[in-house]
C-alpha positions as CSV (number, residue, x, y, z in Angstrom):
1,M,111.3,120.5,108.2
2,Q,113.3,117.2,107.7
3,H,112.5,116.1,111.3
4,L,109.5,118.2,112.5
5,G,106.8,116.4,110.5
6,P,103.5,118.3,109.7
7,T,103.7,121.8,111.1
8,T,102.2,125.3,110.6
9,C,103.6,128.8,110.1
10,Y,102.6,129.7,113.7
11,E,104.3,126.7,115.2
12,L,107.5,127.6,113.3
13,N,107.1,131.2,114.5
14,K,107.1,130.0,118.2
15,L,110.0,127.7,117.6
16,L,112.3,130.0,115.5
17,S,111.1,133.4,116.7
18,L,111.0,134.6,113.1
19,D,108.5,136.9,111.5
20,V,105.4,135.0,110.1
21,S,105.6,136.7,106.7
22,S,109.3,135.7,106.4
23,I,108.4,132.1,107.3
24,E,105.6,132.0,104.7
25,Q,108.0,133.3,102.0
26,A,110.6,130.7,102.9
27,L,108.0,127.9,102.9
28,L,106.7,129.0,99.5
29,K,110.3,128.9,98.1
30,L,110.8,125.4,99.5
31,E,107.5,124.3,98.0
32,S,108.4,125.6,94.6
33,S,111.6,123.6,94.7
34,G,109.6,120.4,95.5
35,L,111.1,119.8,98.9
36,I,107.9,120.3,101.0
37,L,104.2,119.9,100.5
38,R,101.2,121.8,101.9
39,G,97.9,120.3,103.0
40,H,95.9,119.1,106.0
41,F,97.7,116.1,107.4
42,R,96.8,115.8,111.1
43,T,93.5,114.8,112.7
44,P,91.5,116.4,114.0
45,A,92.1,119.0,111.3
46,R,92.8,122.5,112.8
47,G,91.8,124.4,109.6
48,E,95.3,125.9,109.2
49,T,97.5,125.1,106.2
50,E,100.2,122.5,107.3
51,W,103.6,121.9,105.7
52,C,105.6,118.7,105.6
53,E,108.8,117.5,104.0
54,R,108.1,115.3,101.0
55,R,110.0,112.1,102.0
56,L,108.9,112.3,105.6
57,L,105.2,112.7,104.5
58,A,105.6,109.6,102.2
59,R,107.0,107.6,105.1
60,I,104.2,108.7,107.5
61,H,101.7,107.7,104.8
62,R,103.2,104.2,104.4
63,M,103.3,103.7,108.2
64,T,99.6,104.8,108.4
65,L,98.5,102.4,105.8
66,G,100.5,99.6,107.5
67,R,98.8,100.4,110.8
68,L,95.4,100.4,109.2
69,H,96.1,97.0,107.6
70,R,97.1,95.5,110.9
71,E,94.0,96.8,112.7
72,I,91.7,94.7,110.4
73,Q,90.8,91.2,111.5
74,P,89.4,89.3,108.5
75,V,86.0,87.7,108.6
76,S,85.2,84.2,107.3
77,A,83.5,83.5,104.0
78,A,80.2,82.7,105.8
79,E,80.3,85.9,107.8
80,F,81.0,87.8,104.6
81,M,78.0,86.3,103.0
82,R,75.8,87.1,106.0
83,W,77.0,90.7,105.7
84,L,76.5,90.8,101.9
85,L,72.8,89.8,102.3
86,K,72.3,92.9,104.5
87,W,74.5,95.1,102.3
88,Q,72.5,94.3,99.2
89,H,69.1,94.5,101.0
90,L,68.2,90.8,100.6
91,A,67.9,90.2,104.3
92,P,64.2,90.9,105.3
93,E,65.0,93.6,107.8
94,T,67.1,95.6,105.3
95,R,64.7,95.6,102.3
96,L,63.9,99.1,100.9
97,S,60.7,100.6,99.7
98,G,59.3,103.1,97.2
99,E,60.8,104.6,94.1
100,Q,63.8,106.0,95.9
101,G,64.5,102.5,97.3
102,L,64.4,101.0,93.8
103,L,66.8,103.7,92.5
104,E,69.2,102.8,95.3
105,V,69.0,99.1,94.4
106,I,69.7,99.9,90.7
107,K,72.7,102.1,91.7
108,Q,74.1,99.1,93.6
109,L,73.4,96.5,90.8
110,Q,74.1,98.6,87.7
111,G,76.5,96.9,85.3
112,F,75.6,93.3,86.4
113,E,73.8,91.4,83.6
114,I,70.9,89.2,84.4
115,P,68.3,87.5,82.1
116,A,65.8,90.1,81.0
117,N,62.8,88.2,82.3
118,A,64.3,87.8,85.8
119,W,65.0,91.4,86.9
120,E,61.6,92.4,88.2
121,Q,60.3,89.3,90.0
122,Q,63.6,87.6,91.0
123,I,65.8,90.7,91.8
124,F,63.7,93.8,92.5
125,A,60.8,92.1,94.2
126,K,63.2,90.4,96.6
127,R,64.8,93.8,97.7
128,I,61.8,96.2,97.5
129,K,58.8,95.9,99.7
130,D,55.5,95.8,97.7
131,Y,57.4,96.2,94.4
132,D,55.3,97.9,91.7
133,R,56.6,97.8,88.2
134,D,55.2,101.4,87.6
135,M,58.1,102.6,89.8
136,L,60.6,101.2,87.3
137,D,58.7,102.6,84.3
138,R,58.8,106.1,85.9
139,L,62.5,105.9,86.6
140,C,63.2,104.9,83.0
141,L,60.8,107.4,81.4
142,T,62.2,110.3,83.4
143,G,65.7,109.5,82.1
144,A,67.2,108.7,85.4
145,V,67.7,105.0,84.5
146,G,68.6,103.3,81.3
147,W,68.8,99.6,80.3
148,G,70.4,97.4,77.7
149,R,72.8,94.6,77.0
150,L,76.4,95.9,77.4
151,S,78.2,92.6,76.7
152,P,77.5,92.4,73.0
153,H,76.5,89.2,71.3
154,A,79.4,87.2,69.8
155,A,77.7,87.4,66.4
156,V,78.4,91.1,66.2
157,T,81.9,91.1,67.8
158,E,83.7,88.1,66.4
159,P,85.7,88.6,63.2
160,E,84.3,87.5,59.9
161,S,84.8,83.8,58.9
162,V,85.6,82.6,55.4
163,M,82.8,83.7,53.1
164,T,80.7,81.1,51.2
165,S,80.7,80.9,47.5
166,N,77.7,83.1,47.0
167,D,79.0,85.7,49.5
168,A,75.8,85.6,51.5
169,L,76.9,84.9,55.1
170,P,80.1,83.5,56.5
171,R,80.3,79.8,57.3
172,N,79.7,78.8,60.9
173,T,77.9,82.1,61.5
174,K,76.5,82.6,65.0
175,R,72.8,83.4,64.8
176,I,71.2,86.0,67.1
177,M,68.1,84.2,68.6
178,P,65.7,86.6,70.3
179,T,65.0,85.2,73.8
180,S,63.6,86.4,77.0
181,V,66.7,85.2,78.9
182,A,69.0,87.6,77.0
183,P,71.3,89.3,79.5
184,I,70.6,92.9,80.2
185,T,71.6,95.4,82.9
186,F,70.5,98.8,84.2
187,F,72.6,101.9,84.5
188,I,72.2,105.3,86.1
189,R,72.7,107.8,83.3
190,E,74.4,110.4,85.6
191,E,76.9,107.7,86.8
192,A,77.6,105.9,83.5
193,D,81.2,106.8,83.1
194,W,82.1,103.1,83.6
195,M,80.3,102.2,80.4
196,A,82.7,101.5,77.5
197,G,81.8,102.3,73.9
198,P,80.4,99.7,71.4
199,V,82.7,96.9,70.4
200,Y,80.7,95.6,67.5
201,H,81.7,96.1,63.8
202,E,79.3,97.5,61.2
203,E,80.3,94.7,58.7
204,N,79.2,92.1,61.3
205,L,75.6,93.5,61.3
206,A,75.1,91.5,58.1
207,R,74.4,88.6,60.5
208,L,71.2,90.3,61.6
209,S,67.9,89.3,60.0
210,H,66.6,91.6,57.3
211,A,63.9,93.1,59.6
212,A,66.5,93.8,62.3
213,K,68.9,95.4,59.8
214,S,66.1,97.6,58.5
215,I,65.1,98.7,62.0
216,Y,68.8,99.4,63.0
217,N,69.4,101.5,59.9
218,Y,66.1,103.4,60.5
219,L,67.0,104.2,64.1
220,K,70.5,105.2,63.0
221,Q,69.1,107.6,60.5
222,R,66.0,108.9,62.3
223,G,67.0,108.7,66.0
224,A,64.6,107.6,68.8
225,S,61.3,106.5,67.4
226,F,58.0,105.1,68.5
227,F,56.9,101.5,67.6
228,T,54.3,102.8,65.1
229,D,56.8,105.1,63.4
230,I,59.3,102.3,63.0
231,A,56.6,100.0,61.5
232,R,55.6,102.8,59.1
233,G,59.2,103.6,58.3
234,V,60.5,100.1,57.5
235,N,57.2,99.0,56.0
236,K,57.0,95.6,57.7
237,L,54.4,93.7,59.7
238,K,54.2,94.5,63.4
239,A,55.1,90.9,64.3
240,E,58.3,91.3,62.2
241,I,59.1,94.6,64.0
242,E,58.6,92.9,67.4
243,T,61.0,90.1,66.4
244,G,63.5,92.5,64.9
245,L,63.5,94.7,68.0
246,W,63.9,91.8,70.3
247,E,66.8,90.5,68.1
248,L,68.5,94.0,68.4
249,V,68.1,93.9,72.2
250,T,69.6,90.5,72.3
251,A,72.5,91.7,70.3
252,G,73.1,94.6,72.6
253,L,72.4,97.3,69.9
254,V,69.2,99.0,71.0
255,T,67.4,100.3,74.1
256,A,64.2,102.2,74.9
257,D,62.8,105.1,76.9
258,G,60.9,102.8,79.2
259,F,61.3,99.2,80.5
260,D,57.7,98.4,79.4
261,N,59.0,98.4,75.8
262,L,61.0,95.3,76.7
263,R,58.3,94.0,78.9
264,A,55.9,94.0,75.9
265,L,58.3,91.8,74.0
266,I,59.0,89.4,77.0
267,D,55.4,88.8,77.9
268,P,54.0,86.1,75.6
269,R,50.4,87.1,76.5
270,R,50.9,90.6,75.2
271,R,52.6,89.4,72.1
272,S,49.9,86.8,71.2
273,D,46.9,88.9,72.2
274,K,45.7,90.7,69.1
275,R,42.9,92.4,71.0
276,R,43.7,95.6,72.9
277,R,43.5,95.3,76.6
278,R,41.7,97.9,78.7
279,I,44.6,98.4,81.1
280,Q,47.7,97.7,79.0
281,T,48.3,97.8,75.3
282,R,50.2,95.3,73.3
283,F,52.8,97.9,72.3
284,S,54.4,100.2,74.7
285,S,54.3,104.0,74.3
286,G,58.1,104.5,74.8
287,R,60.6,105.2,72.1
288,W,63.2,102.9,70.8
289,S,66.8,104.1,70.1
290,L,70.4,102.9,69.6
291,L,72.0,101.9,72.9
292,Y,75.2,103.9,72.7
293,G,74.2,107.6,72.2
294,H,77.3,109.3,73.7
295,E,81.0,109.1,73.6
296,P,82.7,107.0,76.3
297,A,84.6,108.7,79.0
298,P,88.5,108.6,78.9
299,E,90.0,105.3,80.1
300,P,91.2,106.6,83.5
301,E,87.7,107.9,84.3
302,Q,86.2,104.6,83.1
303,L,88.4,102.6,85.4
304,E,87.8,104.7,88.4
305,A,84.0,104.7,87.8
306,A,84.2,100.9,87.4
307,C,86.0,100.6,90.8
308,W,83.4,102.7,92.5
309,M,80.6,100.7,90.9
310,L,82.1,97.4,92.2
311,L,82.7,98.9,95.7
312,K,79.1,100.1,95.8
313,R,77.9,96.6,94.8
314,Y,80.0,94.5,97.2
315,G,81.5,96.9,99.7
316,V,84.7,94.8,99.6
317,V,86.3,93.8,96.3
318,F,88.9,91.2,95.4
319,R,89.8,89.3,92.3
320,D,87.8,86.0,93.0
321,L,84.7,88.0,93.9
322,I,84.1,89.5,90.4
323,V,84.4,86.5,88.2
324,R,80.7,86.8,87.2
325,E,81.1,90.5,86.2
326,K,80.9,90.5,82.4
327,N,81.2,94.3,82.1
328,S,84.1,94.8,84.4
329,P,87.6,95.7,83.2
330,R,90.5,93.3,83.7
331,W,91.6,92.9,87.3
332,R,95.1,94.1,86.6
333,D,93.8,97.4,85.3
334,L,91.4,97.7,88.3
335,L,94.2,96.9,90.7
336,N,96.3,99.9,89.7
337,M,93.3,102.2,90.1
338,F,92.4,100.6,93.4
339,R,95.9,101.2,94.7
340,R,95.8,104.9,93.5
341,M,92.4,105.4,95.3
342,E,93.9,103.9,98.5
343,A,96.9,106.2,98.3
344,R,94.5,109.1,98.0
345,G,92.8,107.9,101.2
346,D,89.4,107.3,99.4
347,I,89.3,103.6,100.2
348,R,90.9,101.0,102.5
349,G,93.2,98.2,101.5
350,G,94.0,95.1,103.6
351,R,92.8,91.6,104.4
352,F,89.0,91.8,105.0
353,V,87.8,88.3,104.0
354,D,89.9,85.3,105.0
355,G,90.8,82.5,102.6
356,F,91.5,84.5,99.4
357,L,94.8,85.4,97.8
358,G,95.6,88.8,96.4
359,E,94.9,92.3,97.5
360,Q,91.5,93.4,98.8
361,F,89.9,96.9,98.9
362,A,86.9,98.2,100.7
363,L,84.9,101.3,101.4
364,P,85.7,102.8,104.9
365,Y,82.2,102.5,106.2
366,A,81.9,99.0,104.8
367,V,84.9,98.0,107.0
368,D,83.2,99.3,110.1
369,S,80.0,97.5,109.2
370,L,81.9,94.3,108.4
371,R,83.7,94.5,111.7
372,A,80.3,94.7,113.5
373,I,79.0,91.5,111.9
374,K,82.0,89.6,113.4
375,K,80.7,90.4,116.9
376,Q,77.2,89.1,116.1
377,N,76.2,85.5,116.8
378,P,74.2,83.9,113.9
379,C,70.7,83.0,114.9
380,D,69.6,80.5,112.2
381,E,69.0,83.2,109.6
382,I,67.5,81.5,106.5
383,T,67.6,83.5,103.3
384,E,66.2,82.3,99.9
385,F,67.0,84.0,96.6
386,Y,67.4,83.1,92.9
387,A,70.5,81.7,91.2
388,V,70.6,84.7,88.8
389,D,71.2,87.0,91.7
390,P,74.7,88.7,92.0
391,L,74.9,87.0,95.4
392,N,75.0,83.6,93.9
393,L,78.6,83.1,95.0
394,A,78.5,79.4,95.5
395,G,81.9,78.0,94.4
396,I,83.3,81.5,94.3
397,V,83.2,82.8,97.9
398,L,81.5,79.8,99.5
399,P,82.9,76.3,99.2
400,G,81.4,73.7,97.0
401,P,80.5,73.5,93.3
402,R,79.2,76.5,91.4
403,I,75.5,76.8,90.9
404,P,74.6,77.9,87.3
405,A,72.8,81.3,87.1
406,T,69.7,79.8,85.6
407,S,66.5,81.8,85.7
408,G,64.0,80.3,88.2
409,K,66.5,78.2,90.2
410,K,66.7,79.1,93.9
411,L,69.4,79.0,96.6
412,T,68.9,78.8,100.3
413,L,71.5,80.2,102.8
414,L,71.5,79.3,106.5
415,N,73.8,81.6,108.5
416,G,75.7,82.5,105.3
417,V,76.2,78.8,104.3
418,I,74.4,77.1,101.4
419,S,71.7,74.8,102.8
420,S,70.7,71.7,100.8
């Protein structure tokens, strides 16, 4: 076994002319001592259990990874951007359609925070043909998709400052200002193991307004509630309830069954129109609830889920690429998990994009797709998208200064390069 490599009982039977049952017993005894391992090591797989000496198998594995690394020819930053436009369905010929297409886009972008008022028109409408906001409402109301701010506001996470003489609020307290550009993200409820638990402290909730604290305590005690139930329970004006809910959304404390709940707060026409509209009401029918309703997954599961989330978003992941990821773990923690996933054979490691230091990891089918883009000649492809988009990688992947992720600002790429 120290020089044969992967082999089977029947191959040993032909080589040694020993009884198969005796060979199996000997192999099991060697396995129990830790000297050999069983599995399926050769391709194409023959379906039979194979056996291999432990150190020899480790050596074969290292040589295989080295050969795979040498096979890869890295692409340029511009070629990588051209590929990302297709990977994330921003290229016109790769746009998706329908409710299933929207779900696929959310799976790809979950965890990335964007201003609340930019998601539908500046992100989804650029990736979904004939985008209809009812599709998003159905996905949220059926429980497939959730939303909320996962990077909590500094006002509820920073330690308390020195108290004032009247013990009202700390000096230099950061206020939570309800705003339509508050960052939020979406998440697939069945794939939410990457979500960490809340990091705010109950004592810091004193920084909320009186209406927001009343709503928070009501939801904590009563659970998910409709707008009218909240208004009745806290005994405040509906305008105060709106402002309080918006403040809690901005702080990263509450979410709702449907996205129309947030849409009703964002839309100034719905907030200011005191008359009921025939088509849409001022207040949404979905329920409001606290954002974190379940225990977070164990840390190893969180890290692996975060790795898969980033791979789904970018196909290829390296340190410089994820600087805009607010909800991503530290790179050194991700790096250990990426190495473990590569050792299992789940992903590929190597040099995929030229010009960047550090290790890079990719999905196997993304490597094949990236290799194909290198063979294609650019044909003056012009793509326009908004600066809040995850693909605003100016100054990160592409050379030049960074472009602030400001809602409404646009970028234009010509063959993967920023065009002025």
